[in-house]
Structure formats: C-alpha cells, structure tokens
N, C-alpha and C positions, 0 to 999 in steps of 0.2 A: 814693477807695471802696480801697483797699491789693486788689494781688492775690496772689493766693492759689494760692499752689502744693502739690503731693498730697502731701508734707509734713505742711501743716500742717491738712490736716481730720481733720477728726475726724468714723468712720465714724456718728457718733448720726445727726452735723449734719444737714442738708439739703442736699440736693446743691446744688452752682452751677460753672457756669459755669471753667474755668481758660485766663485768655487769658497765649499767650505773650509776656513781655517780653521788651527788648532784650537782657537780658543771653543769654536763646535763641537768638538771633540769629548767634550766634559760636558755636557750640557744632552748627549745621548746617553737613555737608560744605556747599565751591563745588559748585554743581552747572548749567553755564547749559548745557549738550548730553549728548549722545550719549558715553560716559565708552568707548566706545572709539578712539570719534572721536579725544577730546582725549591718552589712553596710543598713541597714533599722531604724535598730534604733538609731541610730549614724543619719540618715540621720535627722530623725525623734530632733533631739537634734539640730543640727543648724541650722533647720526652728524654733524652737522655738515650735512645734506642736508634745505635745504627741496624742499617744491613748496608752488607760489604759482597751483595749474593750476589752475581753475575754470571748463571751455566754455561749461557752461550757469550761466543768469544767476540770481544769487544775493543775495542782501541782503548791504549794509554790512555790519552787524550784529554776523553770521557768520559774516563774515571775521577782526569785529578782535579776535573772541574769540581766533580762531588766531591770528590772529599779538601777539595782545599778553604769548602760553601761549612766545613762541620768543625777540621778539623786545626782552621786557623793558621792555616801555613797559607809559606806562596810556592811553589811553586815552578821549576824550570826547567827546560829539556827540548835537547836537539827534535829535528821532527823527523829524522833520519833512525831516531828509536823507538818515534811510532808502533809499536809492536803489540798486534792484539791477548789480549790475556783471557782466561776465566777464571775464575773466583766463589768452588763452593762454598756460602758459606749461610743457611740459608734461618736460621737462629739471630736474634738479635742480641741487638751487646755496646757494651761504655765506645767511650770517642777512642780510647790508650785503646782500649780491645783493639777496635775495628783500624788500629791502623797500622797494627803489627800485626793484622793482618792484612794487610794493605802491605806494606814494606819487603815481610816471610813470601809474597806471591811474585812482587819487583826479583827478585833474587834465582826463582824457578824457567824467567826467562831472560834468565843473564846479567839481571842490571839491582842499582843501586843506589843507597837515594845517601848523602848529602848534605846536612843538615850545616847548613850555612847562618852567618852574624842574618839581624835579624830575619826571624822566622821566613827563611826564602828551604826550602827543603830543594836544592841538584841531584835532576836523576843521568843516570850517569852505567854506561858500561861497566859491569863487572873489573873490568881490567884494568878499567881507569884511574892510573893516578901510579898504578904499581909497574915496579924497574921489572924487566924480567930478565933474567939470570942461562 
C-alpha cells in the first residue's frame, strides 16, 4: 500500500492514517537534548574555550553528543558500553586539549577510541581487536 500524504487525501474519502516516510525524517530538526545546552557548547567552540568538566557521573552517550559538536568527529558506540564517567577538569581549554582529556578518561573505564576514515571515532572496549595469548 502506498503511503498517503495530506495533499493527496480527498476530504470525502474515509480518513486513513498518514505515516511519516524517510523523506520526512530529514525535515525534522536534529535535536538530541536540551537546545540551551547545545547553544552553550557552540558558543564555547566559537570562543575556543572548551569545558569537559563533569563532576557528577554522566553516561558516555551524553558526553559524546557534546564532544561531537565541538570536535567535528562522529562517534559510534555499542549501547552496552554506555557506562558512567566523571571528568574533573574545571579550567577551559583548547579543542585539542579537551579531546585528549576525553580520550584519556575513556581509558579509566576500560574503553578506547579507534579513529576510522571520514572523521568517525569508534568507542570500543580496551581489549577490542587484541588476541589473548
């Protein structure tokens, strides 16, 4: 059955549900969280002052959203690896310094970052790809 759009429906016809299709997905605004938080992250990037201070435990997925906004990397991670992390770095720093702090913090919870082609970073367990002897 073909999908029906609002423009194609005759008002005299029986009403049928209209399902959003893939063409509609790209028209939706990209929003994975708080708009104010995303705006604050973008403002930090413009000022070249990045903060990676997370004194309360927070899931990696939430940190990855922010890091992807200022680092220009795209991240891929298995949901089962979504562990909590704390980073104590109260001073603002450059993007490179902030990224190094983030990568080092992953190691404290048994994860590491693999840089792939096309600006993709894969978050994997420390022992991923290593053969035990």
